[in-house]
C-alpha positions in Angstrom: 11.4 -7.9 -40.5 11.2 -8.3 -37.2 13.4 -11.4 -37.0 15.9 -9.1 -39.0 16.1 -6.6 -36.4 16.5 -9.1 -33.5 19.0 -10.8 -35.0 21.0 -8.0 -35.7 20.6 -6.1 -32.7 21.3 -9.4 -30.5 24.8 -9.8 -31.5 26.0 -6.6 -30.6 26.3 -5.9 -26.5 23.4 -5.7 -24.4 23.8 -1.8 -24.6 23.7 -0.8 -27.4 20.6 -3.6 -28.1 18.8 -1.8 -25.5 19.0 1.6 -27.5 18.3 0.2 -30.7 15.3 -1.7 -30.0 13.9 1.5 -27.8 14.4 3.5 -30.6 12.8 1.1 -33.3 9.8 1.0 -30.9 9.8 4.8 -30.5 10.5 4.6 -26.9 13.8 6.0 -26.0 14.0 5.4 -22.0 17.6 5.2 -21.5 17.6 8.0 -18.9 14.6 6.1 -16.9 15.2 2.2 -17.4 18.6 0.0 -16.6 20.4 -0.6 -19.4 21.1 -4.4 -18.6 17.5 -5.6 -18.2 16.4 -8.1 -19.9 12.8 -6.5 -18.8 14.0 -4.0 -20.8 15.0 -6.0 -23.8 12.3 -8.0 -23.7 9.3 -5.3 -23.2 11.1 -3.1 -26.1 10.9 -6.2 -28.6 7.1 -6.3 -27.8 6.1 -3.0 -28.1 8.2 -3.0 -31.7 6.5 -6.8 -32.5 3.1 -5.6 -31.2 3.2 -2.5 -33.4 4.2 -4.4 -36.5 1.7 -6.8 -35.8 -0.9 -3.8 -35.9 0.5 -2.3 -38.8 0.2 -5.4 -41.0 -3.2 -6.5 -39.8 -4.5 -2.6 -40.7 -2.6 -3.5 -44.2 -4.0 -6.2 -45.1 -7.4 -5.5 -43.7 -8.0 -7.8 -40.8 -8.7 -6.9 -37.0 -6.2 -6.8 -35.2 -5.6 -9.5 -32.7 -5.9 -7.3 -29.2 -5.8 -9.8 -27.0 -2.0 -10.1 -27.7 -1.2 -6.3 -28.0 0.2 -5.1 -24.2 -0.7 -1.8 -23.8 1.9 0.8 -24.1 1.9 2.6 -21.0 2.3 -0.7 -19.1 6.2 -0.2 -20.5 6.6 3.1 -18.7 7.9 2.4 -15.3 6.5 4.4 -12.4 9.6 5.4 -10.0 8.5 6.8 -6.8 9.1 10.0 -5.7 10.7 11.0 -2.0 8.3 13.2 0.2 11.5 15.2 1.1 12.0 18.5 -0.8 15.2 18.6 0.1 15.7 15.1 -1.6 13.9 15.9 -4.6 15.0 19.8 -5.1 18.7 18.2 -4.7 20.9 18.3 -8.1 24.3 16.5 -6.5 23.8 13.1 -4.5 23.1 13.5 -1.2 25.9 12.7 1.6 26.0 11.9 5.2 26.5 16.3 6.1 23.5 16.7 3.5 21.2 14.6 5.3 22.1 15.6 9.0 21.3 19.1 7.7 17.9 18.7 7.4 16.0 20.3 9.6 13.2 17.7 11.2 12.8 19.0 14.8 13.3 15.5 16.3 12.3 16.1 19.6 8.8 17.5 18.6 6.0 16.5 20.2 2.0 17.3 20.4 0.6 17.2 23.9 -2.4 15.4 24.0 -5.3 18.2 24.7 -9.4 16.5 23.7 -10.2 13.0 24.6 -9.5 12.5 20.4 -5.9 13.0 21.4 -5.4 10.7 24.7 -7.2 7.9 23.2 -4.2 8.2 19.9 -1.5 8.8 22.4 -2.2 6.1 24.7 -3.3 3.8 21.6 0.4 4.7 20.7 2.0 4.0 24.2 0.0 0.6 24.4 1.2 -0.8 20.7 5.0 -0.1 22.1 4.8 -2.2 24.7 4.9 -5.9 22.7 6.7 -4.3 20.0 10.1 -3.4 22.9 9.6 -7.0 24.2 9.9 -8.7 20.9 12.1 -6.7 19.5 14.5 -4.9 22.0 17.7 -3.9 20.1 17.2 -5.4 17.2 16.6 -2.3 15.1 16.5 -3.1 11.7 14.1 -5.9 12.3 11.9 -3.5 14.5 12.1 -1.1 11.7 10.4 -3.9 9.4 8.2 -4.4 11.5 7.3 -0.7 12.1 7.4 0.2 8.2 4.3 -2.8 7.5 2.3 -0.9 10.0 3.5 2.4 8.6 2.3 1.9 5.4 -1.3 1.2 6.3 -3.1 4.4 7.5 -2.3 6.4 4.2 -3.9 3.7 2.1 -6.6 3.6 4.2 -6.8 7.4 4.4 -6.6 7.6 0.5 -9.5 5.1 -0.5 -11.9 5.8 2.6 -11.6 9.6 1.1 -11.5 8.8 -2.5 -15.4 6.7 -1.8 -16.2 9.8 -0.1 -15.2 12.2 -3.1 -17.4 10.2 -5.6 -20.1 9.6 -3.2 -20.2 13.2 -2.6 -19.7 14.2 -6.2 -17.5 17.1 -4.7 -13.5 17.6 -4.8 -11.5 15.9 -1.9 -9.8 19.1 -0.7 -6.4 18.0 -2.0 -5.6 14.7 0.4 -5.7 11.5 -1.4 -2.4 12.4 -3.0 -0.9 13.2 0.0 -2.1 10.1 1.5 -0.9 7.8 -1.2 2.7 9.9 -1.3 2.9 8.6 2.1 1.5 5.2 1.6 4.0 4.6 -1.4 7.0 6.1 1.0 6.2 4.1 3.8 6.3 1.0 1.5 9.8 1.8 -0.1 11.3 2.4 3.5 9.9 -1.2 3.9 11.6 -2.6 0.7 14.5 -1.2 1.6 14.7 -2.8 5.4 13.5 -5.9 3.5 16.8 -6.1 1.6 19.1 -5.1 4.4 17.3 -6.9 7.2 15.9 -10.5 5.5 13.6 -11.5 8.0 12.9 -14.7 9.1 10.2 -16.9 8.6 8.6 -16.1 11.8 8.8 -13.0 11.6 7.4 -12.8 7.8 4.6 -15.1 9.8 3.9 -12.1 12.1 4.5 -9.3 9.7 1.2 -10.8 8.0 -0.7 -11.0 11.5 0.3 -7.6 12.5 -0.7 -6.1 9.3 -3.9 -7.7 8.4 -5.1 -6.8 11.7 -3.8 -3.0 12.3 -5.6 -2.4 8.6 -8.8 -3.5 9.8 -8.8 -1.7 13.1 -7.5 1.4 11.6 -10.1 1.1 8.8 -12.8 1.2 11.3 -11.5 3.9 13.5 -11.2 6.0 10.5 -14.7 5.5 9.5 -15.6 6.2 13.2 -13.3 9.4 13.7 -10.5 10.3 11.0 -9.2 13.3 13.4 -8.3 10.5 16.1 -6.8 8.2 13.2 -4.5 11.1 11.8 -3.5 11.6 15.7 -2.5 8.3 15.9 -0.1 8.3 12.8 1.2 11.5 13.8 1.8 9.8 17.5 3.5 6.8 15.7 5.8 8.8 13.5 6.7 10.6 16.8 7.6 7.3 18.6 9.3 6.1 15.1 11.9 8.8 14.9 13.0 8.4 18.9 13.4 4.7 17.7 15.6 5.7 14.6 17.2 8.1 17.3 18.2 5.4 19.0 19.4 3.5 15.7 21.6 6.1 15.2 23.2 5.9 18.8 24.1 2.2 18.5 25.6 2.9 15.0 27.7 5.8 16.0 29.1 3.9 19.5 29.8 1.1 17.4 27.4 -1.4 18.8 25.5 -1.9 14.7 28.0 -1.9 11.9 27.5 1.3 9.6 27.5 -1.2 6.6 28.0 0.6 3.3 26.5 -2.5 1.8 23.5 -0.1 0.7 20.4 -1.7 -1.7 20.6 0.2 -4.6 17.0 0.6 -4.6 18.0 3.2 -1.7 20.5 5.2 -3.0 18.5 5.4 -6.1 14.9 6.5 -4.3 16.6 8.9 -2.2 19.2 10.0 -4.3 22.2 9.2 -2.0 25.9 9.3 -3.0 26.8 5.8 -4.1 30.2 5.6 -3.5 30.1 6.7 0.6 26.4 5.6 1.1 25.9 3.7 4.5 23.0 2.3 6.4 23.5 5.5 8.9 22.4 7.4 6.0 19.8 5.2 5.2 18.3 5.7 8.8 18.9 9.5 8.2 17.0 9.5 5.5 13.9 7.3 6.6 14.0 9.7 10.1 13.9 12.5 7.9 10.4 11.0 5.6 8.9 10.4 9.2 9.4 14.2 10.5 7.4 14.7 7.3 4.5 11.8 7.8 4.5 13.0 11.8 4.4 17.0 10.7 1.7 16.1 7.8 -0.8 14.2 10.0 -0.8 15.9 13.2 -1.8 18.9 10.8 -4.8 17.0 9.2 -6.2 16.1 12.3 -5.9 19.9 13.6 -7.7 20.5 10.2 -10.6 18.1 10.5 -10.8 19.4 14.5 -11.4 23.5 13.4 -13.8 22.1 10.3 -11.4 23.8 7.4 -10.1 20.2 5.6 -10.0 21.6 1.8 -6.1 22.2 1.6 -6.5 24.4 -1.4 -8.0 27.5 1.8 -5.7 29.4 2.9 -4.1 28.2 6.5 -3.9 31.7 8.2 -7.8 32.5 7.6 -8.6 28.7 8.5 -6.9 29.0 11.7 -6.5 32.6 12.7 -9.6 33.3 15.7 -10.6 29.9 15.5 -12.2 28.8 19.0 -11.2 25.1 18.2 -7.5 26.1 18.0 -7.4 26.1 22.1 -8.2 22.6 21.5 -5.6 21.7 19.4 -2.5 19.4 20.5 -0.1 21.7 22.4 3.9 22.0 20.6 6.5 20.4 23.1 9.7 19.1 22.8 9.2 16.1 25.1 9.3 13.4 22.6 12.2 11.6 24.1 10.8 11.8 27.1 7.1 10.6 26.4 8.3 7.6 24.5 10.6 6.1 26.7 11.3 2.5 25.9 9.1 0.3 28.0 10.8 -2.0 30.7 
């Protein structure tokens, strides 16, 4: 029977085979998985074969061969979701105008107040020096390096808070999900820039070294002072936004080609208009994400400062009339000035 199903459907086109095989397997994923996909063809047939094997074993009274059965949940592909509600809630594909209309306050800067803030600020300022020296105005390659580092903090924070939640047998206050989402979002940035830039071997080697070193240092920092760690990320994101602003200026001035060769992963992830999407649209989308991470991590640092880490708490009650709010990093619009390029 399995051979018959496979033989009959294989003679049709790929799309028809996909729909038939998936229906036979009981999983119609036309709206989720690509139709012309060999993976889909294989997975659909494997599910069907696995079910038939299990059914035959049950009928014959024998124990099914569990080793050769693949859990069906593995065939439900996970599709990463964007972090901006404007992108998630948009029913129509986003064009350049829609992306530019996303309010991100690109010049926002948190003025350091406490010793923790100052350590975070000057740490990021120091990290800028070798980055500026190595990449200068190679913005796409600079973005690859930036996203390699930016994808680390969310995973580190989520890991440590997950273990603490288990150790203390208490709810984490809603942080873990946000931190994992941040890490996934930054990883999608990296996957996008990797497809656009095609890094050289030495850049890949540098990425490996930087990621390994930064992961271990950030892990230790988070264990010692989570507040400082989140403030570091907040400042990293401020710097990232300034870098992407410069990236946009180079595109607008014609120094970087505004290519329409946008990878499918970017179009699908940010719901970009596939007929008009350009490199500039990708930069706008990534910059909007970085603004979310900037605000989120600065807010996390503020919550740790005032001792109200549970995100389920009323935010006004947590911050209102609290003595330590005076020690929060102040709001300014000096990001372009504070994150000037190192000469």
